[in-house]
N, CA and C atoms as a LAMMPS dump frame, in Angstrom:
ITEM: TIMESTEP
0
ITEM: NUMBER OF ATOMS
444
ITEM: BOX BOUNDS ff ff ff
-5.0000000000000000e+02 5.0000000000000000e+02
-5.0000000000000000e+02 5.0000000000000000e+02
-5.0000000000000000e+02 5.0000000000000000e+02
ITEM: ATOMS id mol type element x y z
1 1 1 N -465.339 51.921 -443.618
2 1 2 C -465.053 53.34 -443.74
3 1 3 C -464.015 53.709 -442.68
4 2 1 N -463.077 54.558 -443.045
5 2 2 C -462.072 55.004 -442.092
6 2 3 C -462.703 55.946 -441.069
7 3 1 N -462.028 56.131 -439.937
8 3 2 C -462.541 57.067 -438.936
9 3 3 C -462.597 58.483 -439.485
10 4 1 N -461.588 58.878 -440.266
11 4 2 C -461.585 60.215 -440.85
12 4 3 C -462.751 60.382 -441.824
13 5 1 N -463.02 59.351 -442.594
14 5 2 C -464.146 59.398 -443.523
15 5 3 C -465.477 59.459 -442.794
16 6 1 N -465.596 58.677 -441.715
17 6 2 C -466.832 58.692 -440.928
18 6 3 C -467.014 60.045 -440.233
19 7 1 N -465.915 60.62 -439.761
20 7 2 C -465.991 61.941 -439.123
21 7 3 C -466.472 62.987 -440.126
22 8 1 N -465.921 62.951 -441.321
23 8 2 C -466.328 63.911 -442.346
24 8 3 C -467.78 63.68 -442.754
25 9 1 N -468.195 62.422 -442.843
26 9 2 C -469.578 62.094 -443.175
27 9 3 C -470.539 62.688 -442.141
28 10 1 N -470.2 62.561 -440.859
29 10 2 C -471.056 63.104 -439.807
30 10 3 C -471.094 64.629 -439.87
31 11 1 N -469.938 65.265 -440.039
32 11 2 C -469.894 66.727 -440.136
33 11 3 C -470.696 67.204 -441.349
34 12 1 N -470.564 66.514 -442.467
35 12 2 C -471.311 66.886 -443.671
36 12 3 C -472.813 66.7 -443.472
37 13 1 N -473.203 65.649 -442.756
38 13 2 C -474.634 65.443 -442.51
39 13 3 C -475.208 66.564 -441.654
40 14 1 N -474.443 67.037 -440.665
41 14 2 C -474.901 68.182 -439.873
42 14 3 C -474.975 69.433 -440.728
43 15 1 N -473.946 69.656 -441.528
44 15 2 C -473.916 70.824 -442.409
45 15 3 C -475.11 70.819 -443.355
46 16 1 N -475.393 69.692 -443.95
47 16 2 C -476.508 69.575 -444.88
48 16 3 C -477.838 69.804 -444.177
49 17 1 N -477.927 69.385 -442.936
50 17 2 C -479.16 69.556 -442.152
51 17 3 C -479.423 71.022 -441.813
52 18 1 N -478.383 71.743 -441.376
53 18 2 C -478.611 73.109 -440.877
54 18 3 C -478.363 74.203 -441.907
55 19 1 N -477.527 73.934 -442.888
56 19 2 C -477.201 74.96 -443.887
57 19 3 C -476.935 74.305 -445.237
58 20 1 N -477.965 73.752 -445.874
59 20 2 C -477.757 73.009 -447.121
60 20 3 C -477.104 73.829 -448.224
61 21 1 N -477.32 75.142 -448.235
62 21 2 C -476.71 75.981 -449.266
63 21 3 C -475.201 76.11 -449.106
64 22 1 N -474.688 75.729 -447.938
65 22 2 C -473.253 75.836 -447.685
66 22 3 C -472.521 74.511 -447.864
67 23 1 N -473.221 73.45 -448.231
68 23 2 C -472.61 72.126 -448.339
69 23 3 C -471.422 72.107 -449.294
70 24 1 N -471.468 72.93 -450.325
71 24 2 C -470.375 72.956 -451.3
72 24 3 C -469.067 73.478 -450.693
73 25 1 N -469.15 74.133 -449.536
74 25 2 C -467.965 74.696 -448.886
75 25 3 C -467.354 73.773 -447.843
76 26 1 N -467.834 72.544 -447.744
77 26 2 C -467.389 71.645 -446.688
78 26 3 C -465.861 71.501 -446.649
79 27 1 N -465.217 71.38 -447.801
80 27 2 C -463.762 71.213 -447.811
81 27 3 C -463.051 72.462 -447.288
82 28 1 N -463.544 73.639 -447.654
83 28 2 C -462.957 74.885 -447.153
84 28 3 C -463.16 74.999 -445.651
85 29 1 N -464.333 74.627 -445.179
86 29 2 C -464.607 74.684 -443.743
87 29 3 C -463.696 73.717 -442.999
88 30 1 N -463.562 72.509 -443.533
89 30 2 C -462.675 71.514 -442.919
90 30 3 C -461.251 72.053 -442.803
91 31 1 N -460.774 72.667 -443.875
92 31 2 C -459.406 73.183 -443.889
93 31 3 C -459.221 74.366 -442.948
94 32 1 N -460.292 75.078 -442.672
95 32 2 C -460.191 76.3 -441.878
96 32 3 C -460.441 76.073 -440.388
97 33 1 N -460.634 74.837 -439.985
98 33 2 C -460.987 74.554 -438.589
99 33 3 C -459.833 73.874 -437.871
100 34 1 N -459.587 74.359 -436.666
101 34 2 C -458.618 73.743 -435.767
102 34 3 C -459.41 73.154 -434.616
103 35 1 N -459.409 71.834 -434.481
104 35 2 C -460.182 71.21 -433.411
105 35 3 C -459.313 70.763 -432.25
106 36 1 N -458.088 71.244 -432.179
107 36 2 C -457.26 70.914 -431.026
108 36 3 C -458.056 71.276 -429.776
109 37 1 N -458.154 70.367 -428.805
110 37 2 C -459.037 70.575 -427.657
111 37 3 C -458.877 71.923 -426.951
112 38 1 N -457.7 72.436 -426.861
113 38 2 C -457.5 73.692 -426.136
114 38 3 C -457.842 74.918 -426.975
115 39 1 N -457.845 74.776 -428.288
116 39 2 C -457.993 75.956 -429.15
117 39 3 C -459.047 75.815 -430.229
118 40 1 N -460.138 75.089 -429.99
119 40 2 C -461.127 74.905 -431.048
120 40 3 C -461.528 76.263 -431.599
121 41 1 N -461.248 76.442 -432.889
122 41 2 C -461.545 77.733 -433.513
123 41 3 C -461.588 77.577 -435.024
124 42 1 N -462.078 78.62 -435.673
125 42 2 C -462.087 78.649 -437.129
126 42 3 C -461.11 79.721 -437.58
127 43 1 N -460.733 79.645 -438.852
128 43 2 C -459.855 80.666 -439.409
129 43 3 C -458.418 80.22 -439.526
130 44 1 N -458.148 78.959 -439.246
131 44 2 C -456.791 78.442 -439.391
132 44 3 C -456.706 77.694 -440.718
133 45 1 N -455.711 76.91 -440.889
134 45 2 C -455.59 76.153 -442.133
135 45 3 C -455.416 77.077 -443.313
136 46 1 N -456.265 76.932 -444.309
137 46 2 C -456.196 77.776 -445.496
138 46 3 C -456.869 79.123 -445.274
139 47 1 N -457.386 79.325 -444.098
140 47 2 C -458.041 80.59 -443.79
141 47 3 C -459.502 80.563 -444.185
142 48 1 N -460.239 81.443 -443.578
143 48 2 C -461.653 81.533 -443.833
144 48 3 C -461.997 83.001 -443.96
145 49 1 N -462.663 83.385 -445.021
146 49 2 C -463.015 84.802 -445.163
147 49 3 C -463.815 85.279 -443.955
148 50 1 N -463.55 86.48 -443.471
149 50 2 C -464.242 86.979 -442.288
150 50 3 C -465.754 86.941 -442.39
151 51 1 N -466.295 87.102 -443.593
152 51 2 C -467.746 87.093 -443.744
153 51 3 C -468.358 85.718 -443.489
154 52 1 N -467.536 84.657 -443.467
155 52 2 C -468.04 83.323 -443.183
156 52 3 C -467.776 82.884 -441.752
157 53 1 N -467.08 83.705 -440.981
158 53 2 C -466.695 83.306 -439.629
159 53 3 C -467.894 82.99 -438.756
160 54 1 N -469.01 83.657 -438.935
161 54 2 C -470.193 83.375 -438.139
162 54 3 C -471.185 82.483 -438.844
163 55 1 N -470.789 81.858 -439.924
164 55 2 C -471.704 81.04 -440.721
165 55 3 C -472.111 79.784 -439.969
166 56 1 N -473.366 79.468 -440.058
167 56 2 C -473.904 78.28 -439.415
168 56 3 C -473.221 77.018 -439.924
169 57 1 N -472.885 76.995 -441.203
170 57 2 C -472.211 75.825 -441.769
171 57 3 C -470.86 75.566 -441.145
172 58 1 N -470.123 76.621 -440.855
173 58 2 C -468.819 76.469 -440.2
174 58 3 C -469.022 75.848 -438.823
175 59 1 N -470.012 76.342 -438.1
176 59 2 C -470.298 75.797 -436.776
177 59 3 C -470.685 74.327 -436.873
178 60 1 N -471.473 73.97 -437.875
179 60 2 C -471.9 72.579 -438.04
180 60 3 C -470.704 71.655 -438.259
181 61 1 N -469.775 72.084 -439.097
182 61 2 C -468.593 71.252 -439.365
183 61 3 C -467.714 71.164 -438.124
184 62 1 N -467.498 72.278 -437.442
185 62 2 C -466.701 72.273 -436.214
186 62 3 C -467.331 71.363 -435.169
187 63 1 N -468.605 71.544 -434.919
188 63 2 C -469.3 70.739 -433.915
189 63 3 C -469.299 69.269 -434.312
190 64 1 N -469.542 68.984 -435.575
191 64 2 C -469.522 67.599 -436.031
192 64 3 C -468.186 66.925 -435.779
193 65 1 N -467.125 67.63 -436.079
194 65 2 C -465.792 67.053 -435.866
195 65 3 C -465.502 66.843 -434.388
196 66 1 N -465.84 67.815 -433.561
197 66 2 C -465.547 67.718 -432.126
198 66 3 C -466.385 66.618 -431.474
199 67 1 N -467.673 66.55 -431.829
200 67 2 C -468.522 65.501 -431.26
201 67 3 C -468.023 64.123 -431.684
202 68 1 N -467.672 63.977 -432.945
203 68 2 C -467.159 62.689 -433.412
204 68 3 C -465.917 62.301 -432.613
205 69 1 N -464.995 63.239 -432.43
206 69 2 C -463.777 62.961 -431.659
207 69 3 C -464.107 62.555 -430.227
208 70 1 N -465.088 63.238 -429.628
209 70 2 C -465.479 62.918 -428.252
210 70 3 C -466.063 61.517 -428.175
211 71 1 N -466.936 61.165 -429.111
212 71 2 C -467.52 59.826 -429.12
213 71 3 C -466.463 58.763 -429.396
214 72 1 N -465.51 59.07 -430.242
215 72 2 C -464.408 58.147 -430.501
216 72 3 C -463.603 57.926 -429.218
217 73 1 N -463.343 58.994 -428.502
218 73 2 C -462.631 58.897 -427.222
219 73 3 C -463.413 58.016 -426.246
220 74 1 N -464.706 58.237 -426.158
221 74 2 C -465.529 57.446 -425.241
222 74 3 C -465.577 55.981 -425.64
223 75 1 N -465.509 55.682 -426.918
224 75 2 C -465.551 54.284 -427.346
225 75 3 C -464.256 53.569 -427.012
226 76 1 N -463.16 54.303 -427.01
227 76 2 C -461.872 53.689 -426.717
228 76 3 C -461.693 53.347 -425.259
229 77 1 N -462.108 54.226 -424.392
230 77 2 C -461.944 53.968 -422.969
231 77 3 C -463.248 53.537 -422.31
232 78 1 N -464.295 53.412 -423.103
233 78 2 C -465.627 53.07 -422.624
234 78 3 C -465.914 53.829 -421.336
235 79 1 N -466.123 55.112 -421.499
236 79 2 C -466.365 56.019 -420.384
237 79 3 C -467.727 55.729 -419.774
238 80 1 N -467.752 55.023 -418.657
239 80 2 C -468.995 54.58 -418.04
240 80 3 C -469.885 55.74 -417.611
241 81 1 N -469.299 56.873 -417.367
242 81 2 C -470.098 58.04 -416.994
243 81 3 C -470.935 58.529 -418.179
244 82 1 N -470.442 58.324 -419.388
245 82 2 C -471.083 58.871 -420.579
246 82 3 C -471.757 57.835 -421.476
247 83 1 N -471.36 56.576 -421.36
248 83 2 C -471.875 55.523 -422.236
249 83 3 C -472.487 54.417 -421.383
250 84 1 N -473.692 53.999 -421.734
251 84 2 C -474.362 52.908 -421.037
252 84 3 C -473.496 51.652 -421.153
253 85 1 N -473.336 50.949 -420.038
254 85 2 C -472.455 49.776 -419.983
255 85 3 C -472.679 48.782 -421.115
256 86 1 N -473.911 48.514 -421.431
257 86 2 C -474.215 47.485 -422.429
258 86 3 C -474.211 47.99 -423.859
259 87 1 N -473.833 49.255 -424.056
260 87 2 C -473.946 49.856 -425.383
261 87 3 C -472.605 50.167 -426.051
262 88 1 N -471.519 49.707 -425.502
263 88 2 C -470.201 50.024 -426.069
264 88 3 C -470.079 49.558 -427.519
265 89 1 N -470.6 48.374 -427.822
266 89 2 C -470.52 47.868 -429.2
267 89 3 C -471.337 48.719 -430.161
268 90 1 N -472.489 49.199 -429.716
269 90 2 C -473.312 50.066 -430.572
270 90 3 C -472.598 51.382 -430.868
271 91 1 N -471.902 51.925 -429.877
272 91 2 C -471.141 53.155 -430.092
273 91 3 C -470.037 52.911 -431.123
274 92 1 N -469.361 51.798 -431.02
275 92 2 C -468.301 51.477 -431.987
276 92 3 C -468.871 51.29 -433.398
277 93 1 N -470.059 50.707 -433.503
278 93 2 C -470.694 50.569 -434.823
279 93 3 C -471.053 51.942 -435.378
280 94 1 N -471.525 52.84 -434.512
281 94 2 C -471.858 54.195 -434.965
282 94 3 C -470.612 54.887 -435.5
283 95 1 N -469.504 54.742 -434.831
284 95 2 C -468.257 55.377 -435.273
285 95 3 C -467.858 54.871 -436.646
286 96 1 N -468.149 53.638 -436.939
287 96 2 C -467.836 53.087 -438.252
288 96 3 C -468.785 53.522 -439.349
289 97 1 N -470.01 53.859 -438.978
290 97 2 C -471.019 54.24 -439.98
291 97 3 C -472.062 55.156 -439.343
292 98 1 N -471.703 56.418 -439.116
293 98 2 C -472.631 57.313 -438.423
294 98 3 C -473.951 57.553 -439.151
295 99 1 N -473.981 57.405 -440.45
296 99 2 C -475.224 57.626 -441.189
297 99 3 C -476.179 56.439 -441.06
298 100 1 N -475.654 55.292 -440.681
299 100 2 C -476.472 54.084 -440.632
300 100 3 C -476.878 53.686 -439.222
301 101 1 N -476.245 54.23 -438.225
302 101 2 C -476.494 53.837 -436.841
303 101 3 C -477.112 54.987 -436.06
304 102 1 N -477.66 54.662 -434.907
305 102 2 C -478.261 55.645 -434.009
306 102 3 C -477.634 55.471 -432.629
307 103 1 N -477.554 56.551 -431.896
308 103 2 C -477.037 56.476 -430.532
309 103 3 C -478.161 56.47 -429.497
310 104 1 N -479.389 56.198 -429.953
311 104 2 C -480.514 56.112 -429.042
312 104 3 C -480.239 55.008 -428.017
313 105 1 N -480.263 55.346 -426.751
314 105 2 C -480.018 54.383 -425.689
315 105 3 C -478.557 54.082 -425.431
316 106 1 N -477.653 54.748 -426.132
317 106 2 C -476.22 54.488 -425.975
318 106 3 C -475.6 55.413 -424.934
319 107 1 N -475.989 56.689 -424.965
320 107 2 C -475.387 57.665 -424.059
321 107 3 C -476.201 57.804 -422.776
322 108 1 N -475.497 57.987 -421.679
323 108 2 C -476.162 58.287 -420.417
324 108 3 C -476.654 59.728 -420.474
325 109 1 N -477.402 60.145 -419.475
326 109 2 C -477.856 61.543 -419.459
327 109 3 C -476.654 62.474 -419.366
328 110 1 N -475.615 62.078 -418.646
329 110 2 C -474.39 62.898 -418.574
330 110 3 C -473.727 62.984 -419.945
331 111 1 N -473.753 61.901 -420.711
332 111 2 C -473.185 61.903 -422.055
333 111 3 C -473.964 62.806 -422.994
334 112 1 N -475.283 62.751 -422.916
335 112 2 C -476.121 63.62 -423.743
336 112 3 C -475.861 65.081 -423.406
337 113 1 N -475.786 65.39 -422.109
338 113 2 C -475.522 66.771 -421.688
339 113 3 C -474.15 67.24 -422.165
340 114 1 N -473.166 66.365 -422.12
341 114 2 C -471.824 66.733 -422.581
342 114 3 C -471.828 67.039 -424.076
343 115 1 N -472.539 66.23 -424.861
344 115 2 C -472.63 66.469 -426.301
345 115 3 C -473.294 67.816 -426.566
346 116 1 N -474.389 68.098 -425.881
347 116 2 C -475.091 69.367 -426.096
348 116 3 C -474.272 70.556 -425.6
349 117 1 N -473.46 70.35 -424.573
350 117 2 C -472.602 71.45 -424.12
351 117 3 C -471.505 71.744 -425.139
352 118 1 N -471.063 70.738 -425.875
353 118 2 C -470.102 70.951 -426.963
354 118 3 C -470.747 71.849 -428.023
355 119 1 N -471.992 71.561 -428.361
356 119 2 C -472.706 72.383 -429.337
357 119 3 C -472.745 73.831 -428.855
358 120 1 N -473.144 74.029 -427.607
359 120 2 C -473.263 75.389 -427.072
360 120 3 C -471.925 76.121 -427.057
361 121 1 N -470.883 75.47 -426.551
362 121 2 C -469.559 76.113 -426.47
363 121 3 C -469.017 76.468 -427.841
364 122 1 N -469.095 75.534 -428.776
365 122 2 C -468.502 75.791 -430.085
366 122 3 C -469.336 76.741 -430.926
367 123 1 N -470.635 76.744 -430.734
368 123 2 C -471.476 77.727 -431.423
369 123 3 C -471.113 79.131 -430.952
370 124 1 N -470.83 79.27 -429.671
371 124 2 C -470.384 80.563 -429.141
372 124 3 C -469.042 80.961 -429.75
373 125 1 N -468.127 80.003 -429.829
374 125 2 C -466.8 80.291 -430.387
375 125 3 C -466.887 80.783 -431.824
376 126 1 N -467.787 80.19 -432.585
377 126 2 C -467.925 80.558 -433.989
378 126 3 C -468.716 81.85 -434.136
379 127 1 N -469.576 82.132 -433.179
380 127 2 C -470.323 83.377 -433.206
381 127 3 C -471.63 83.318 -433.968
382 128 1 N -472.284 82.156 -433.969
383 128 2 C -473.574 82.09 -434.665
384 128 3 C -474.676 82.623 -433.754
385 129 1 N -475.799 82.944 -434.353
386 129 2 C -476.932 83.505 -433.618
387 129 3 C -477.561 82.453 -432.709
388 130 1 N -478.4 82.915 -431.789
389 130 2 C -479.127 82.006 -430.899
390 130 3 C -480.027 81.077 -431.713
391 131 1 N -480.643 81.612 -432.754
392 131 2 C -481.488 80.79 -433.622
393 131 3 C -480.647 79.726 -434.334
394 132 1 N -479.479 80.116 -434.8
395 132 2 C -478.586 79.163 -435.454
396 132 3 C -478.123 78.087 -434.494
397 133 1 N -477.824 78.485 -433.266
398 133 2 C -477.391 77.512 -432.256
399 133 3 C -478.5 76.504 -431.988
400 134 1 N -479.724 76.968 -431.894
401 134 2 C -480.851 76.059 -431.65
402 134 3 C -481.051 75.113 -432.83
403 135 1 N -480.913 75.61 -434.049
404 135 2 C -481.006 74.738 -435.232
405 135 3 C -479.923 73.671 -435.196
406 136 1 N -478.732 74.068 -434.797
407 136 2 C -477.623 73.12 -434.714
408 136 3 C -477.872 72.079 -433.629
409 137 1 N -478.38 72.502 -432.482
410 137 2 C -478.713 71.556 -431.402
411 137 3 C -479.729 70.525 -431.89
412 138 1 N -480.789 71 -432.563
413 138 2 C -481.807 70.079 -433.071
414 138 3 C -481.21 69.115 -434.083
415 139 1 N -480.319 69.592 -434.935
416 139 2 C -479.689 68.735 -435.947
417 139 3 C -478.816 67.667 -435.292
418 140 1 N -478.073 68.054 -434.261
419 140 2 C -477.227 67.076 -433.559
420 140 3 C -478.102 66 -432.925
421 141 1 N -479.167 66.411 -432.257
422 141 2 C -480.077 65.453 -431.631
423 141 3 C -480.647 64.5 -432.679
424 142 1 N -481.067 65.051 -433.815
425 142 2 C -481.642 64.226 -434.879
426 142 3 C -480.597 63.286 -435.481
427 143 1 N -479.432 63.827 -435.842
428 143 2 C -478.401 63.021 -436.501
429 143 3 C -477.866 61.899 -435.607
430 144 1 N -477.822 62.15 -434.297
431 144 2 C -477.332 61.112 -433.382
432 144 3 C -478.433 60.156 -432.962
433 145 1 N -479.691 60.515 -433.258
434 145 2 C -480.802 59.652 -432.868
435 145 3 C -481.069 59.7 -431.376
436 146 1 N -480.905 60.885 -430.785
437 146 2 C -481.058 61.007 -429.336
438 146 3 C -482.484 61.322 -428.903
439 147 1 N -483.41 61.448 -429.821
440 147 2 C -484.791 61.77 -429.459
441 147 3 C -484.922 63.241 -429.107
442 148 1 N -486.052 63.613 -428.55
443 148 2 C -486.315 65.036 -428.267
444 148 3 C -485.757 65.514 -426.983
């Protein structure tokens, strides 16, 4: 599977977990998201109707894409602060097949905190509720296999 395909698979799995009724909009959400590190936001690309700007599904796709990019970055430079020394190969396998692999034991506590801070920051950017943010956090933990 290509990295782009794996990234979309992970974002779709988060979307399906937190907002299954919005799964049909995944392509629109993808097109409407800008994940450039300095400007992560929604409403770009083909545009997103204002009534969907705070949608949990949009946040799930944004967070999924950003987390995937961060993990891809860590696999390339093997960021010792974020990835357990002996787990670099497992991280690379996850990037190739996020639905089939788990990151349990792969990330350091600093890596786990960084992933969860991405969820918090991007949920704020999208404007979802506190309840929605918590649902998204739980979905990320579950999808990555990070335990409780």
